[in-house]
N, C-alpha and C positions, 0 to 999 in steps of 0.2 A: 547738440546731439540730434542725429537725423533718425527718422522712422526706420526701424529694422523689422522687415517682414520675413518670417521663416518659410511660410507657404500659405497658399490659398486652398480652401476646401469647398466643394459644392455638394449640396444635397438636393435630390429631386425625386418625388414620388407621384404616381398617378393612380388614383383610386378608381377602379372600374366597377366594383361591386361593393355596396354598403348596405347593411341591414337586410341582407339576403335578396336584395333587389339591384338590378343594373343602375349604375349612376349615369344619368343622361342630362348634361354632358358629364364626362369624367372629370374629376376634380384633381388639378395638379397643385401641390404644395412644394415650395423650394426655398432654398437658403444659399447664401454664400458667406464665407467666414475667412477672415485673416488672422493668422497666428502671429502675433507681434511681440517683440521683447518689451517687457515692462521697465520703463525708464526709472521707476521709483521703488523697484523690488528691494526688499530686505533692509529697509531703512525708513525713518519717518521724514518725510519732506513737507515743510510748511506750506510752500507755494507750488502748486501744480499747474499754474496758468501758462507758463511758457510752453510746455509740452502740449497741453490741451489745445492751445491756439494753433500749434503747428501740425500736430497728429490728427486732430478731429477733422479738419477740412480735407486732408489727404486721404484718410481712410474712408470718409463719406464719399468722395468722388470715385476712388477705386472700387468700392464695394457696389455702389450704384451702377457703375458701368458694367460690372460683371453680372449683377442680378438682372439687369435690362437684357443683356445677351441671353441669359439662361431662359428668361421668360418669353422672349420674343418681342420685347418693347414694353414701354410703360403702359400703354392702353390695355395690355393683357393682364395687368395686375389689378385686382379688385380689393384685396385685403393685404395689409403690410404690418410689419413690426421690426424691432431691433432687439439686440441682446449683447451683453458682454459677460464673459467668464474669466475671472482673474485666478492665477495660479496661487498656490499656498504661501509663497513669500510675498504676497501683495495684499492690499486692502480692498474691500468692496469700493471704497472711495475711488480707487484707481480705475475700476471697471466703469463706474459711473462717469468719471471725468472724461472718458473717451467717447461716450455716446450721448450724454445729456448736455449737448451744446448745439445751438442753431447751426453752427458751422459744420456739424456732422449731419444732422438729420434733414436739413433743408435741401441737400442734393437729391435725396430719395424723394421727398415730398414733391419737389418741383418736377422731377422726372416722370412721376406717375400722375401728376395733376391732382394731388390730394389737398384736402382741406382739413381733415381731422388729424389729431395728433398721433404720433407713432407710440403704440403700445410697446412695453419694454420689460425685460428683466436684467438685473445685474446681480451676479453671484460669484461665489468662490468655490473652488474645488480642484481636485487633482486631475491628471491626464485621464481621459476617457469619461470624465463626468458628463452628465447629461446637459445638453444645451437646449433650453426651451424658449422659443420665440413666440409670444403671444401675438395674434393677428387680430385686426378689426377693419371694417370696412373703411376705405380710404377717404370717403366723404360723408359717412354717416355712422357716428359712434354708437347709435342705439339699434343698429341693424344686427340682430343676434345671430342671424344665419352666418355671418362672417366672423363670429368668434371662434377661432381656430387656434391650434398651437402646433408649430413645427418643431419636431424633436429629432435630435441626432447627436452623436458623440464623435470625437476624434481620438483614436487610440493613443496618440502620443502627445496630446495637447489638452490643456495648457500644461507646459512645464512650470516648475515653481516660480520662475522668473518671467513668465509670459502672460499675455492676455489674449483671449479669443474674442474678437469683435465681429458681430454677424448681423445681416439683414435677412429678413424673411418675407415671403409673399405667397399669394394664392390667386388662382385664375377665377375663384368663386366662392360660394359658401358651402356649408355642409350639404351633401347630397340628401334629398328628401327632408330638409329641415321643416319643422312643423310645430315649434314651440312659440311662434309669434315673435314679435319685437318689443322693445322697451316701451314704445309709445301706446301699444295696446294696453299694457299694464297700467300705464298712467292715466289713460282714459277711464279705465275701470275703477280706478281710485278716485276719479273726479278732478284730476289736475287739468288746468287750463293750458293746453299745449301751445296756444298762441301767446302765452305769457311765460317766458323763460324763468322769470323770477319766482314764479309759483311752483316750479318743479323742484 
């Protein structure tokens, strides 16, 4: 069985004013999504690996290519994440299967020069359900300024027998961020930051 993609969707927003102040520079957050037929919908399938090994790499490559074009290249992306939303005739396991594989995520990691893991959500819902993609700094998981969420919905997807698979990104962190980062908290608590085992 080959991957069946019904359509691609893009989301792009640019925040110019945040907290009653001009955002300098403006923050762009964006996402690309593929609406795909769920090969396991409506039945219990014991072994999902055949489709995962086939669909994961193809989706990872296609979505990475599209989000890089939307962002203007991998260097423009500072924070990143992924998500899958399965329709009502599917399982959460189906959503997870398509995005929780190195064959999917490594396309994006490599393209943006990342070292941190991809934050994620995997959920189930009807058409027009909210898709939330949590973001984090591509190289520093403790950098709180880049804890963001891209949110959008597709009016006609996922259908009951579909899965929406998406990648998200941003060009920076929250405008006017001022809550510090994880490392400041750890220092205040007396943790030895040079000893990861102590954290």
